[in-house]
C-alpha positions as CSV (number, residue, x, y, z in Angstrom):
1,M,19.8,21.3,2.8
2,A,18.2,23.3,5.5
3,D,19.7,21.6,8.3
4,E,22.6,19.0,7.6
5,W,21.6,16.5,10.2
6,L,20.3,13.0,10.2
7,Y,17.5,12.0,12.6
8,F,17.2,8.4,13.3
9,N,13.9,6.7,14.2
10,G,14.2,4.2,17.1
11,V,14.2,4.6,20.8
12,N,16.2,2.4,23.2
13,A,13.5,1.1,25.7
14,S,16.1,-0.6,27.9
15,R,17.8,2.9,28.5
16,G,14.8,5.4,27.8
17,E,16.8,7.4,25.3
18,Y,17.3,7.6,21.5
19,A,19.1,4.6,20.1
20,H,21.3,7.0,18.0
21,E,21.6,10.6,18.6
22,P,21.3,12.8,15.4
23,L,24.3,12.7,13.3
24,A,25.8,15.3,11.0
25,V,25.6,14.4,7.5
26,A,29.2,15.2,6.8
27,E,30.3,12.9,9.4
28,L,28.0,10.1,8.1
29,A,29.6,10.6,4.7
30,R,33.1,10.2,6.2
31,L,32.0,7.1,8.0
32,I,30.5,5.6,4.8
33,L,33.6,5.9,2.8
34,G,36.0,5.0,5.5
35,E,39.8,5.1,5.0
36,R,39.6,3.0,1.9
37,P,36.7,3.4,-0.1
38,S,35.3,0.2,-1.8
39,P,32.2,-0.9,-3.5
40,D,32.4,-3.8,-1.1
41,Q,30.9,-1.2,1.5
42,I,27.7,-0.9,-0.6
43,D,27.4,-4.8,-1.0
44,P,30.2,-7.3,-0.6
45,D,28.9,-9.8,-3.0
46,P,30.0,-8.7,-6.6
47,E,27.3,-10.9,-8.2
48,Q,24.6,-9.0,-6.3
49,R,26.1,-5.7,-7.2
50,A,25.9,-6.7,-11.0
51,A,22.4,-7.9,-10.4
52,L,21.4,-4.6,-8.8
53,R,22.9,-2.7,-11.8
54,E,21.1,-4.9,-14.3
55,R,17.8,-4.5,-12.5
56,H,18.4,-0.7,-12.6
57,L,19.2,-0.6,-16.2
58,A,16.0,-2.9,-16.9
59,D,13.9,-0.6,-14.9
60,A,15.3,2.5,-16.8
61,S,14.6,0.9,-20.2
62,G,10.9,-0.2,-19.1
63,A,11.7,-3.8,-19.0
64,F,9.4,-6.3,-17.4
65,R,9.9,-8.0,-14.1
66,V,8.8,-11.2,-15.7
67,K,9.4,-12.2,-19.2
68,E,7.4,-10.5,-22.1
69,G,3.8,-11.8,-22.3
70,V,3.4,-12.8,-18.6
71,D,0.8,-11.1,-16.4
72,P,2.7,-10.7,-13.1
73,T,-0.7,-10.4,-11.2
74,N,-2.0,-13.9,-12.3
75,L,-0.6,-16.9,-10.4
76,A,-1.2,-19.2,-13.5
77,E,1.2,-17.3,-15.5
78,A,3.5,-15.9,-13.0
79,G,3.8,-19.0,-10.8
80,W,4.1,-19.5,-7.1
81,G,6.7,-21.4,-5.0
82,V,7.6,-22.0,-1.4
83,I,11.2,-22.4,0.0
84,F,11.9,-24.4,3.3
85,P,15.3,-24.8,4.9
86,A,17.2,-27.7,3.7
87,T,18.4,-28.4,7.3
88,V,15.0,-29.1,8.9
89,D,12.2,-31.6,8.5
90,A,9.8,-29.8,6.3
91,A,7.1,-32.5,6.8
92,P,5.3,-30.9,9.7
93,L,5.5,-27.4,8.4
94,R,4.0,-28.5,4.9
95,E,1.3,-30.4,6.7
96,A,0.4,-27.3,8.7
97,L,0.5,-25.1,5.5
98,S,-1.4,-27.9,3.5
99,E,-4.6,-25.8,3.0
100,L,-2.5,-22.9,1.4
101,L,-0.2,-25.1,-0.6
102,Q,-3.0,-26.9,-2.2
103,W,-4.8,-23.5,-2.9
104,R,-1.7,-22.0,-4.6
105,Q,-1.1,-25.3,-6.4
106,T,-4.5,-25.1,-8.0
107,Q,-3.9,-21.5,-9.0
108,A,-0.5,-21.8,-10.4
109,G,-0.8,-25.2,-12.0
110,P,2.4,-26.4,-13.6
111,R,4.2,-23.1,-12.5
112,Y,4.0,-24.3,-8.8
113,R,7.1,-25.3,-6.9
114,E,8.1,-26.7,-3.6
115,C,11.8,-26.5,-2.5
116,F,12.5,-28.7,0.6
117,G,15.0,-31.2,1.7
118,P,17.9,-31.1,-0.7
119,Q,16.2,-28.6,-3.0
120,G,15.6,-26.2,0.0
121,Y,17.8,-23.2,1.0
122,R,21.3,-24.5,2.3
123,P,23.2,-22.5,4.9
124,G,25.5,-19.8,3.5
125,E,24.1,-20.0,0.1
126,S,23.8,-16.9,-2.1
127,K,20.8,-16.1,-4.2
128,A,22.9,-16.8,-7.3
129,A,24.0,-20.2,-6.1
130,F,20.4,-21.3,-5.0
131,L,18.8,-20.2,-8.4
132,R,21.5,-22.1,-10.3
133,R,20.6,-25.2,-8.5
134,Q,17.0,-24.6,-9.2
135,G,17.8,-24.3,-13.0
136,A,16.7,-20.5,-13.0
137,A,18.7,-17.5,-14.4
138,T,20.4,-15.5,-11.8
139,S,19.4,-12.1,-13.1
140,G,17.1,-10.5,-15.7
141,P,13.3,-11.0,-16.1
142,V,11.9,-14.0,-14.3
143,D,10.8,-17.0,-16.5
144,P,8.2,-18.7,-14.5
145,D,8.5,-21.9,-16.6
146,R,11.9,-22.2,-14.8
147,F,11.2,-20.8,-11.4
148,P,8.1,-19.1,-10.0
149,Y,7.9,-15.2,-9.7
150,Y,6.0,-15.3,-6.3
151,L,8.2,-17.1,-3.5
152,L,7.3,-17.8,0.1
153,L,10.2,-18.4,2.6
154,V,9.2,-20.4,5.4
155,G,11.6,-20.4,8.6
156,S,13.5,-18.1,10.9
157,P,16.2,-15.7,9.5
158,E,18.8,-17.9,11.2
159,E,17.6,-20.7,8.9
160,I,17.1,-18.5,5.8
161,P,19.0,-15.3,6.4
162,F,17.5,-11.7,5.7
163,R,20.2,-11.2,3.4
164,F,19.2,-13.9,1.1
165,Q,15.7,-12.5,1.3
166,Y,17.1,-9.1,0.2
167,Q,19.0,-10.6,-2.7
168,L,16.1,-12.8,-3.9
169,D,13.7,-10.0,-3.7
170,V,15.6,-7.8,-6.3
171,Q,14.5,-10.3,-9.1
172,Y,11.4,-12.0,-7.6
173,A,8.3,-11.2,-5.5
174,V,9.3,-12.5,-1.9
175,G,7.7,-12.9,1.5
176,R,8.4,-14.8,4.6
177,I,6.5,-16.4,7.4
178,H,8.0,-17.8,10.9
179,F,5.8,-18.9,13.8
180,D,6.4,-20.6,17.1
181,T,3.8,-23.1,16.6
182,L,2.4,-25.5,13.9
183,E,-1.0,-24.1,14.9
184,E,-0.1,-20.6,13.9
185,Y,1.3,-21.8,10.5
186,A,-2.1,-23.5,10.0
187,A,-4.1,-20.6,11.1
188,Y,-2.3,-18.3,8.7
189,A,-2.9,-20.7,5.8
190,R,-6.5,-20.9,6.7
191,S,-6.7,-17.0,6.8
192,V,-5.4,-16.6,3.4
193,V,-7.5,-19.2,1.8
194,Q,-10.7,-18.2,3.4
195,A,-10.1,-14.5,2.6
196,E,-9.5,-15.3,-1.2
197,R,-12.3,-17.7,-1.4
198,D,-15.1,-16.3,0.7
199,G,-14.3,-12.5,0.8
200,V,-13.4,-10.7,4.0
201,P,-15.5,-9.2,6.6
202,L,-13.6,-5.9,6.6
203,P,-14.8,-2.6,5.1
204,R,-12.8,-1.1,2.3
205,R,-11.1,1.4,4.6
206,V,-7.6,2.6,5.2
207,V,-6.5,4.1,8.5
208,F,-3.3,6.2,8.8
209,A,-1.9,6.4,12.4
210,G,1.0,8.9,12.6
211,V,2.4,9.3,16.1
212,Q,4.1,12.7,17.2
213,N,5.9,12.5,20.5
214,P,6.6,15.8,22.4
215,D,10.2,17.2,21.7
216,D,10.8,14.6,19.2
217,M,12.0,15.6,15.6
218,A,11.8,12.2,14.1
219,T,8.1,11.6,14.7
220,S,7.3,15.2,13.7
221,R,8.9,14.6,10.4
222,S,7.3,11.2,9.8
223,L,3.8,12.6,10.7
224,H,4.0,15.9,8.5
225,G,6.4,14.6,5.8
226,L,5.0,11.1,5.3
227,V,1.6,10.2,6.9
228,Q,-0.3,13.3,6.2
229,P,0.7,13.9,2.6
230,L,0.4,10.1,1.8
231,A,-3.1,10.1,3.3
232,A,-4.2,13.2,1.4
233,E,-2.9,12.0,-1.8
234,L,-4.6,8.7,-1.7
235,A,-7.9,10.1,-0.3
236,N,-8.2,12.5,-3.2
237,H,-6.8,10.2,-6.0
238,P,-9.4,9.8,-8.9
239,Q,-8.9,6.0,-8.8
240,R,-9.9,5.8,-5.2
241,G,-13.4,4.2,-6.0
242,D,-15.2,3.1,-2.8
243,W,-12.1,3.3,-0.4
244,S,-12.5,5.5,2.5
245,F,-9.5,7.0,4.4
246,A,-9.1,8.3,8.1
247,T,-6.1,9.6,10.1
248,I,-5.3,9.2,13.8
249,A,-2.7,11.9,14.2
250,G,-0.3,13.1,16.9
251,A,-1.5,12.8,20.4
252,E,-4.5,10.8,19.4
253,A,-2.3,7.9,18.3
254,T,-2.3,6.3,21.9
255,K,-2.0,2.6,22.5
256,D,-5.6,2.3,23.8
257,R,-6.7,3.9,20.5
258,L,-4.7,1.6,18.2
259,L,-5.8,-1.4,20.4
260,H,-9.4,-0.5,20.0
261,L,-9.0,0.0,16.4
262,L,-7.4,-3.5,15.9
263,H,-9.9,-5.5,18.1
264,A,-13.2,-3.6,17.5
265,E,-13.1,-2.1,13.9
266,P,-10.0,-3.2,12.0
267,P,-9.5,-1.7,8.6
268,A,-8.4,-3.3,5.4
269,L,-5.2,-1.5,5.6
270,L,-3.5,0.1,8.5
271,F,-0.4,2.3,8.0
272,T,1.6,3.4,11.1
273,A,4.5,5.6,11.4
274,S,6.4,5.9,14.9
275,H,9.4,4.9,16.6
276,G,10.2,1.3,16.9
277,V,11.3,0.3,20.4
278,E,14.8,-1.3,20.7
279,F,16.3,-3.2,23.5
280,E,19.7,-4.3,24.5
281,A,20.7,-7.8,23.7
282,V,20.6,-8.8,27.3
283,D,17.1,-7.4,27.9
284,P,14.5,-10.2,28.1
285,R,12.0,-8.1,26.3
286,Q,14.0,-8.0,23.2
287,L,12.8,-11.1,21.5
288,L,9.2,-10.4,22.0
289,H,8.9,-6.5,21.9
290,Q,11.7,-5.3,19.5
291,G,10.1,-3.2,16.8
292,A,6.9,-2.6,18.7
293,I,5.0,0.7,17.9
294,L,5.9,3.4,20.4
295,C,2.8,5.4,20.8
296,A,1.7,8.8,21.7
297,D,1.7,7.8,25.4
298,W,5.5,8.3,25.5
299,P,6.0,11.9,26.9
300,G,9.3,12.3,24.8
301,P,12.9,12.3,25.2
302,Q,13.0,15.3,27.6
303,A,10.2,14.3,30.0
304,W,11.4,10.7,30.0
305,R,15.1,10.9,30.1
306,N,17.2,7.9,31.1
307,R,14.3,5.7,32.3
308,A,13.4,2.4,30.9
309,I,10.3,2.6,28.6
310,P,7.4,0.4,30.1
311,P,5.1,-1.7,28.0
312,Q,2.2,0.8,28.8
313,F,3.9,3.1,26.2
314,Y,4.2,0.7,23.4
315,L,2.0,-1.8,21.4
316,A,3.6,-5.2,21.0
317,G,2.3,-8.5,19.8
318,D,1.3,-9.9,23.1
319,D,-1.1,-6.9,23.4
320,I,-3.2,-8.4,20.8
321,A,-6.0,-10.7,22.3
322,S,-6.2,-14.3,21.2
323,D,-9.9,-13.8,20.1
324,A,-9.0,-10.8,17.8
325,S,-9.9,-11.2,14.1
326,L,-8.1,-9.6,11.5
327,R,-8.7,-11.9,8.6
328,G,-8.1,-10.1,5.3
329,A,-6.3,-7.2,6.7
330,F,-2.8,-5.7,5.9
331,V,-0.5,-3.6,7.9
332,F,2.3,-1.3,6.8
333,Q,4.5,-0.2,9.7
334,F,7.2,2.6,9.3
335,A,9.4,2.1,12.2
336,C,12.8,0.7,13.1
337,F,12.9,-3.2,13.5
338,G,9.1,-3.4,12.7
339,A,9.5,-6.5,10.7
340,G,12.5,-8.1,12.3
341,C,16.0,-7.8,13.7
342,P,19.4,-9.2,12.5
343,R,21.9,-10.8,14.8
344,D,24.6,-8.3,13.6
345,D,24.3,-4.6,13.3
346,D,23.7,-3.7,9.4
347,F,25.1,-0.3,10.0
348,P,28.4,-0.6,11.7
349,H,29.3,3.0,10.4
350,L,27.3,4.3,13.2
351,R,29.0,2.4,16.1
352,G,32.5,2.2,14.4
353,V,32.5,-1.5,14.8
354,R,30.3,-4.4,13.6
355,S,28.8,-6.0,16.7
356,A,26.0,-8.2,17.6
357,I,22.8,-6.4,18.7
358,A,20.7,-9.6,19.3
359,P,21.4,-13.1,20.4
360,H,20.1,-14.3,17.1
361,A,18.2,-12.9,14.1
362,F,14.3,-12.9,14.4
363,V,11.1,-12.0,12.8
364,A,9.4,-9.3,15.1
365,G,6.6,-10.3,17.6
366,L,4.1,-8.0,16.3
367,P,3.7,-9.3,12.8
368,R,3.9,-12.8,14.0
369,R,1.0,-12.3,16.3
370,L,-1.1,-10.3,13.7
371,L,-0.6,-12.9,11.2
372,G,-1.0,-16.1,13.3
373,L,-4.4,-15.2,15.2
374,P,-6.4,-18.5,15.6
375,R,-9.7,-16.6,14.6
376,G,-8.2,-15.1,11.2
377,G,-5.1,-13.2,11.0
378,A,-3.9,-10.4,8.8
379,L,-2.7,-11.6,5.3
380,A,0.5,-9.6,5.1
381,F,2.8,-7.1,7.2
382,I,5.1,-4.7,5.5
383,G,7.8,-3.5,7.6
384,H,11.4,-2.7,8.1
385,V,14.5,-5.0,9.2
386,E,16.9,-2.8,11.3
387,R,16.3,1.0,11.5
388,A,14.2,3.5,9.4
389,W,15.3,6.9,8.3
390,T,13.8,10.3,7.8
391,F,15.6,10.4,4.3
392,S,13.0,7.6,3.2
393,F,10.5,10.4,2.3
394,S,12.5,13.5,2.2
395,D,15.3,14.4,-0.3
396,A,18.7,16.0,0.4
397,R,17.3,19.3,0.4
398,G,14.4,18.7,2.6
399,G,11.6,18.2,0.0
400,K,8.9,15.5,0.3
401,Q,9.4,12.4,-1.9
402,I,6.5,10.0,-1.0
403,E,6.2,8.7,-4.5
404,T,7.7,5.3,-3.6
405,F,5.1,4.8,-0.8
406,S,2.2,6.2,-2.8
407,S,2.8,4.0,-5.9
408,A,3.1,0.9,-3.9
409,L,-0.1,1.6,-2.0
410,R,-1.9,2.6,-5.2
411,R,-1.0,-0.6,-6.7
412,L,-2.0,-2.6,-3.7
413,L,-5.3,-0.7,-3.0
414,F,-6.7,0.5,-6.4
415,A,-5.2,-1.9,-8.7
416,G,-5.8,-4.9,-6.3
417,T,-2.5,-6.6,-7.2
418,P,-0.6,-9.1,-5.0
419,V,1.5,-7.3,-2.3
420,G,4.8,-8.7,-3.6
421,Y,4.2,-7.0,-7.1
422,A,3.0,-3.8,-5.3
423,L,6.3,-3.6,-3.3
424,E,8.3,-3.8,-6.5
425,F,8.6,0.2,-6.4
426,F,10.9,-0.3,-3.3
427,N,13.1,-2.9,-5.2
428,E,13.4,-0.4,-8.2
429,R,14.5,2.3,-5.9
430,Y,16.9,0.0,-4.0
431,A,18.5,-1.2,-7.4
432,E,18.8,2.4,-8.6
433,L,20.4,3.8,-5.4
434,A,22.8,0.8,-5.0
435,T,24.0,1.4,-8.6
436,V,24.6,5.1,-8.1
437,L,26.1,4.5,-4.8
438,T,28.6,2.0,-6.2
439,E,29.7,4.3,-8.8
440,E,30.2,7.2,-6.3
441,V,32.3,5.0,-4.0
442,E,34.3,3.7,-6.9
443,N,35.0,7.3,-7.9
444,A,36.0,8.2,-4.3
445,R,38.3,5.3,-4.5
446,W,40.3,7.1,-7.3
447,G,40.2,10.5,-5.6
448,Q,36.9,12.0,-6.7
449,S,35.2,13.4,-3.6
450,P,31.4,13.0,-3.7
451,D,29.1,15.7,-2.3
452,P,28.7,14.7,1.4
453,V,24.9,15.6,1.5
454,E,24.1,13.5,-1.7
455,L,26.3,10.6,-0.4
456,A,24.7,10.4,3.0
457,T,21.3,10.9,1.4
458,R,21.6,8.1,-1.1
459,W,23.2,5.7,1.5
460,T,20.2,6.1,3.9
461,E,17.8,5.9,1.1
462,H,19.4,2.8,-0.3
463,N,19.4,1.0,3.1
464,D,15.8,2.0,3.8
465,A,14.6,0.7,0.4
466,R,16.6,-2.6,0.8
467,S,15.4,-3.3,4.3
468,Y,11.6,-3.4,3.6
469,I,10.3,-6.9,3.6
470,I,6.9,-8.6,3.4
471,V,6.0,-10.9,6.3
472,G,3.4,-13.1,4.7
473,D,2.5,-14.6,1.4
474,P,3.8,-12.2,-1.4
475,A,0.8,-13.3,-3.6
476,A,-1.7,-12.1,-1.0
477,R,-3.9,-9.3,-2.0
478,L,-6.7,-7.2,-0.5
479,C,-9.9,-9.2,-1.1
480,P,-13.4,-7.9,-1.7
481,P,-15.7,-7.7,1.2
482,A,-18.0,-10.8,1.7
483,T,-20.9,-8.4,1.7
484,A,-20.8,-4.6,0.9
485,A,-19.8,-2.6,3.8
486,P,-20.9,0.9,4.6
487,V,-18.4,3.7,4.3
488,A,-17.8,5.4,7.5
489,E,-19.5,8.7,7.8
490,A,-16.4,10.5,9.5
491,P,-13.0,9.5,10.3
492,R,-13.8,9.4,14.2
493,L,-13.8,5.7,14.8
494,A,-16.7,4.3,16.7
495,S,-16.7,1.1,18.8
496,T,-18.4,-1.9,17.3
497,P,-18.3,-5.4,18.3
498,V,-16.3,-7.9,16.4
499,G,-18.5,-10.3,14.7
500,A,-18.4,-14.1,15.2
501,E,-16.1,-16.2,13.1
502,P,-17.8,-17.5,9.9
503,P,-18.2,-21.1,9.6
504,P,-15.9,-22.9,7.3
505,A,-17.0,-23.0,3.8
506,A,-16.9,-26.2,1.6
507,P,-13.9,-26.2,-0.5
508,V,-14.3,-25.1,-4.1
509,T,-12.2,-24.6,-7.1
510,P,-10.4,-21.3,-6.7
511,P,-10.8,-18.8,-9.4
512,P,-7.8,-17.3,-11.2
513,A,-5.6,-15.1,-9.0
514,A,-6.6,-11.9,-10.6
515,P,-8.1,-8.5,-9.3
516,V,-11.9,-8.7,-8.4
517,T,-13.9,-5.6,-9.0
518,P,-15.5,-4.6,-5.7
519,P,-19.2,-4.0,-5.4
520,P,-20.6,-0.4,-5.2
521,V,-20.9,1.1,-2.0
522,T,-23.6,3.7,-1.2
523,P,-22.0,7.1,-0.2
524,P,-22.4,8.2,3.4
525,P,-25.3,10.7,4.3
526,V,-24.2,14.3,4.5
527,T,-24.9,16.6,7.5
528,P,-27.6,19.1,6.5
529,V,-25.9,22.2,7.7
530,V,-22.9,21.5,5.3
531,Q,-23.9,22.4,1.8
532,A,-21.7,20.9,-1.1
533,A,-21.8,22.8,-4.5
534,V,-21.3,20.1,-7.2
535,P,-21.3,21.8,-10.5
536,V,-23.4,20.2,-13.4
537,P,-21.7,20.2,-16.5
538,A,-23.0,22.7,-19.1
539,G,-24.9,21.1,-22.0
540,S,-26.1,18.1,-20.2
541,L,-29.3,16.5,-21.6
542,P,-32.6,17.9,-20.2
543,P,-35.3,15.5,-18.6
544,E,-37.5,15.8,-21.5
545,T,-35.0,14.5,-24.1
546,P,-36.9,11.8,-26.1
547,V,-35.8,8.2,-26.0
548,I,-34.6,7.2,-29.4
549,P,-34.8,3.4,-30.3
550,V,-31.5,2.0,-31.4
551,A,-33.2,0.0,-34.4
552,L,-36.3,-0.1,-36.3
553,P,-38.3,-3.4,-36.6
554,D,-38.5,-4.7,-40.2
555,A,-42.3,-5.4,-39.7
556,A,-43.2,-2.0,-38.4
557,A,-44.8,-0.8,-41.8
558,S,-47.3,-3.7,-41.9
559,F,-48.8,-2.6,-38.6
560,G,-49.6,0.8,-39.8
561,L,-46.9,2.5,-37.5
562,F,-46.1,5.2,-40.1
563,G,-49.6,5.7,-41.8
564,N,-50.0,5.5,-45.5
565,K,-46.6,6.8,-46.5
566,P,-44.1,4.9,-44.4
567,A,-41.1,5.7,-46.8
568,E,-41.6,9.3,-46.4
569,A,-42.0,9.0,-42.5
570,V,-38.8,7.0,-42.3
571,Q,-36.9,9.6,-44.5
572,K,-38.2,12.3,-42.1
573,L,-37.2,10.3,-39.0
574,T,-33.8,9.6,-40.5
575,E,-33.4,13.4,-41.0
576,S,-34.5,14.0,-37.4
577,L,-32.1,11.5,-36.1
578,Q,-29.2,13.1,-38.0
579,Q,-30.1,16.5,-36.6
580,F,-30.3,15.1,-33.2
581,G,-27.2,13.2,-33.6
582,E,-25.3,16.5,-34.5
583,R,-26.8,18.2,-31.3
584,L,-25.8,15.1,-29.2
585,A,-22.3,15.1,-30.6
586,A,-22.1,18.9,-29.7
587,T,-23.4,18.2,-26.3
588,L,-21.1,15.3,-25.7
589,Q,-18.0,17.3,-26.7
590,Q,-19.0,20.1,-24.4
591,V,-19.6,17.6,-21.5
592,I,-16.1,16.1,-22.0
593,T,-14.6,19.5,-22.1
594,D,-16.3,20.4,-18.9
595,A,-15.5,16.9,-17.4
596,A,-11.9,17.5,-17.8
597,H,-12.1,19.6,-14.6
598,L,-14.0,18.9,-11.4
599,E,-14.3,21.3,-8.6
600,V,-16.1,20.6,-5.5
601,E,-16.7,23.2,-2.7
602,T,-18.1,22.7,0.7
603,Y,-19.6,25.5,2.5
604,V,-21.0,25.8,6.2
605,A,-23.9,28.0,7.4
606,E,-25.5,28.4,10.8
607,T,-29.0,28.6,9.2
608,P,-29.0,26.9,5.7
609,E,-32.4,28.1,4.9
610,A,-31.1,31.8,4.9
611,I,-28.9,30.9,2.0
612,N,-30.0,31.0,-1.7
613,Y,-28.2,27.8,-2.5
614,R,-30.7,26.4,-4.9
615,Q,-29.9,29.2,-7.3
616,G,-26.1,28.7,-6.8
617,D,-25.8,31.8,-4.6
618,F,-23.8,30.8,-1.4
619,R,-23.3,34.4,-0.2
620,G,-23.7,34.3,3.5
621,A,-22.1,30.9,3.9
622,T,-18.5,30.2,4.7
623,L,-16.2,28.2,2.1
624,R,-14.4,25.6,4.2
625,A,-13.0,23.1,1.7
626,V,-12.1,23.0,-2.0
627,T,-11.0,20.2,-4.5
628,R,-10.1,20.7,-8.0
629,M,-9.2,17.7,-10.2
630,S,-8.2,17.5,-13.8
631,L,-8.1,14.3,-15.9
632,D,-4.4,14.2,-15.9
633,G,-4.5,13.6,-12.3
634,D,-3.5,17.1,-11.2
635,T,-5.2,17.9,-7.8
636,Q,-5.5,21.0,-5.9
637,V,-7.0,20.7,-2.2
638,L,-7.9,23.3,0.2
639,V,-8.2,21.5,3.7
640,P,-10.3,22.9,6.5
641,L,-8.5,23.6,9.8
642,S,-10.0,24.1,13.3
643,D,-8.3,24.9,16.6
644,E,-7.1,21.3,17.0
645,G,-5.8,21.2,13.4
646,V,-7.4,19.6,10.4
647,D,-11.3,19.5,10.7
648,E,-11.5,15.8,10.2
649,R,-15.4,15.4,10.4
650,L,-15.9,18.2,7.8
651,W,-13.1,16.9,5.7
652,A,-14.7,13.4,5.5
653,I,-18.0,14.9,4.3
654,H,-16.1,16.9,1.7
655,V,-14.3,13.8,0.6
656,S,-17.4,11.8,0.3
657,M,-18.9,14.5,-2.1
658,V,-15.9,14.6,-4.2
659,Q,-16.3,10.8,-4.5
660,Q,-19.9,11.2,-5.4
661,A,-19.2,14.1,-7.9
662,Q,-16.6,11.7,-9.6
663,A,-19.1,9.0,-9.9
664,N,-21.8,11.4,-11.3
665,R,-19.4,12.7,-13.9
666,A,-18.3,9.2,-15.0
667,E,-21.9,8.1,-15.1
668,M,-23.0,11.1,-17.3
669,V,-20.3,10.6,-19.8
670,K,-20.9,6.9,-20.1
671,A,-24.7,7.4,-20.5
672,I,-24.3,10.0,-23.2
673,A,-21.6,7.8,-25.0
674,A,-24.1,5.0,-24.9
675,A,-26.8,7.0,-26.4
676,A,-24.4,8.2,-29.2
677,A,-23.5,4.5,-29.9
678,G,-27.1,3.6,-30.1
679,L,-27.9,6.6,-32.4
680,L,-24.9,5.5,-34.8
681,S,-26.3,2.0,-34.9
682,A,-29.8,3.4,-35.7
683,L,-28.4,5.7,-38.6
684,Q,-26.4,2.6,-40.0
685,G,-29.5,0.5,-39.9
686,K,-28.0,-2.0,-37.4
């Protein structure tokens, strides 16, 4: 690789320095193998190693996560269950969550399950032991008739460990909630039900926030290697529909900017990439602020060396006001400890000894606050337990590999699936890497030395994929707006007041938990000085094309419609229809050929009236942005730059024209296909 060093995300806010300095890849490989290489170093549970291998083989063969014939996105088929710790009185928690539990029971029907009391999770229990007690298979595709596919853990990671969640997540779609008060549990339950029943007050907008601190390689890599290419890929994806995308990058990703976003104009999905702040176990801030987003306010490791990092530099849970409303929103945070913190270091290789890094394991404060807001909280938070890695999105040779992130977000955004099913791509990656790593360590045990770069890369990728968890209900999905919301004209975010909380609606029978097609959204207006050339496919129907009736009424002859020779008229009309049908078929073929490629160009000019754009002549104007798409998904993009970087306003206008061109192309093909179908019916006498 270009530089054989591993850069860690995470800054120790107690000391004001990196939690871990960059480490040579060869040294990491030596630490991973240790003196006596053993597969136990990958996972000490042999049943879990076997389950990971089986999962990997199933994925490679195209097997389903649930048994054949079951739709994993429909709770009536896939099922839904909730697991409480066996050691606590679950009655108050069940009462606080009753609105959500009743809603899911109505959706899942006989495939609904509650595990509490003796049926709940028992201390020290493995995934395999727990599933055996429930009468479920310990590996292979899930049979929802035996145990539900979607599982919500309720409790702290001291009561139900993170490790159990990792293990269960290999086979099932798993999420977790843990709050300090029963009121927060009830508020979260209400948020989920209201969002799915009534729609959400949020626009269908995604905001990517990528921090880049000065003199900091980790955030530079996450911004340029993850945030920007991921945002560009999704914004130009042919399935994007009415979703709009914006990016807050580099120095703009300040604490004030993110707070304004969350309070005044929350998007449906917020994706952040930054350092997560870490604290010493004796620091009183650890339990509240561990994993908080270290914003662009931090001046970097050189300018802020060996000084404790103040709260003014990072965004934590207690920065979110109690009157904020995020009902229906999702948050994906790429940062160390963003979702939670274990008691013991999950990566003792880096310290040389396994030691406690916190007084006890806990869910991070930021996701707990975002989900438990009294006026409506986020539905799910996707984040990391322990630390995140630069190899999460770059391979051993420095190339970008964002497909796991992209696939999960496409499934969540464009397919509208539950978040637990969308995150299966990370579980597939975890199973694959665990299987390969186990084989490499086993080979090293018998004297076969692995490539240190490949070993270090796979090990960090493996731990990264394993440690992503869902805080929230894994069956939650992005819901359609309660009313159609306008798409933002440009990605610069304007301040708008947060609307009042809607009154509670009367309970109704919930619909099946399946994707809902969103209402169409009107494209934003285009600034007049920017002319976008959208090609019209050759051979499209002219305006004067006659309207052809799809069928001739049986009684038409008796009313003199064809004069004195109706049979002759019908014959001539039939011949005309056949000739027109041949021309229409040729036209349709040409349109489909042209539609296979879409090219949108955006020009700028000081004086548009001086440009002969109506004749397709853009000489004198400046070409600033280009998008080329083919039906197989291949996309080429030319992005406009300004002195400050990407010209976001011009890019937003260009993207909106691409979206409009895609819609026009789809409608044209659909209209001609409908005309052809009607013509065929007429010729067949139907």
